[in-house]
C-alpha positions in Angstrom: 1.4 -13.2 -8.0 1.1 -13.4 -4.7 -2.4 -15.3 -5.2 -0.5 -17.5 -7.3 1.9 -18.3 -4.8 -0.3 -19.1 -2.5 -2.5 -21.5 -4.6 0.6 -23.4 -6.0 4.5 -21.9 -4.9 3.8 -21.6 -1.2 7.8 -22.0 -0.6 8.3 -19.0 -2.2 5.4 -17.0 -0.6 7.0 -15.0 1.9 10.0 -14.0 -0.1 7.4 -12.9 -2.6 5.8 -10.8 0.6 8.8 -9.5 1.2 9.7 -8.0 -2.5 7.1 -6.6 -3.9 5.6 -3.7 -2.9 2.6 -1.3 -4.0 -0.2 -3.7 -3.4 -3.4 -4.2 -0.7 -2.2 -6.0 2.1 -5.4 -6.6 4.1 -7.2 -8.4 1.3 -4.3 -10.7 0.7 -3.9 -11.8 4.1 -7.6 -12.7 4.3 -7.0 -15.4 1.7 -3.6 -16.3 3.3 -6.4 -16.7 6.6 -8.6 -18.8 3.9 -5.6 -21.1 2.8 -4.3 -21.7 6.4 -1.1 -19.4 5.3 -0.9 -18.2 8.9 2.5 -16.6 8.6 2.0 -15.2 5.0 -1.1 -13.5 6.8 1.1 -12.4 9.7 3.5 -10.8 7.0 1.3 -9.1 5.1 -0.8 -7.5 7.7 2.4 -6.4 9.6 4.0 -5.0 6.5 0.9 -3.6 5.5 0.9 -1.4 8.9 -1.8 -3.6 10.1 -0.3 -4.2 13.6 -3.1 -5.1 15.3 -4.6 -7.6 12.8 -1.1 -9.4 12.8 -1.0 -9.6 16.6 -4.3 -11.3 16.2 -3.8 -13.8 13.8 0.2 -14.2 16.2 -2.5 -15.1 19.0 -5.2 -16.2 17.5 -4.0 -18.3 14.5 -0.3 -19.2 15.4 -0.9 -19.0 18.7 2.5 -18.0 19.9 2.3 -15.3 22.6 6.0 -14.5 23.8 6.1 -14.2 19.8 2.8 -12.0 20.0 4.6 -9.9 23.0 7.7 -9.5 21.1 6.0 -8.0 18.5 3.3 -5.6 20.5 7.2 -4.5 22.2 8.5 -3.8 18.9 5.5 -1.9 17.4 5.0 0.3 20.7 1.2 1.3 19.5 -1.8 1.7 21.9 -4.0 0.0 19.7 -1.6 -2.9 19.8 -1.9 -3.1 23.0 -5.3 -3.0 23.5 -6.1 -5.3 20.6 -3.4 -7.5 23.4 -5.6 -6.7 26.4 -9.2 -7.9 24.6 -7.0 -11.4 23.9 -6.1 -11.6 27.1 -10.0 -11.0 28.7 -11.1 -14.0 26.3 -8.0 -15.8 28.1 -9.9 -14.9 31.2 -5.5 -14.2 32.0 -6.5 -10.7 34.3 -2.9 -9.7 35.3 -1.9 -10.0 31.3 -5.1 -7.8 30.2 -4.5 -5.2 32.9 -0.6 -4.8 31.7 -1.7 -4.9 28.5 -4.1 -2.0 28.8 -1.6 -0.2 30.7 0.6 -0.1 28.2 -2.1 1.0 25.9 -3.6 3.9 28.2 -6.6 1.9 27.5 -9.4 1.8 30.1 -12.4 1.2 28.0 -12.5 -2.3 29.3 -12.8 -1.0 32.9 -16.0 -3.3 33.9 -14.9 -6.4 32.1 -11.7 -6.0 34.3 -13.5 -5.1 37.1 -15.8 -8.8 36.2 -13.0 -10.9 35.7 -11.2 -9.5 38.9 -14.6 -10.7 40.7 -14.9 -13.6 39.2 -11.3 -14.9 40.1 -12.0 -13.2 43.6 -9.2 -10.6 42.8 -11.1 -7.5 44.0 -10.1 -7.5 47.3 -6.8 -7.7 46.4 -5.5 -4.0 45.1 -5.1 -4.7 41.8 
């Protein structure tokens, strides 16, 4: 039903996603991305508890960082904050990356943070 709605009945797609139970959300979300249905992909990932993937859709496809931040605050999952930190690193947003990694208790990207801090001339400011 969801695939049919993606192809032919997009107006009811989000309602179907919300109402239906017991389906594998990941492949359906990938199809939704292929069709450019990013809100549907976000809904599928978040309903399927694949919150890091849902955050990725918000950041890279929908492009709403305020909504992504609110979503991360709601999830309170280290994996989501780590994903947000990696997104911030790609955007070269040092402060956002540090904050997200701190909330995730994730130190794995410290080399990249140091490199970016040096590159931006902030390595002597005690970040």
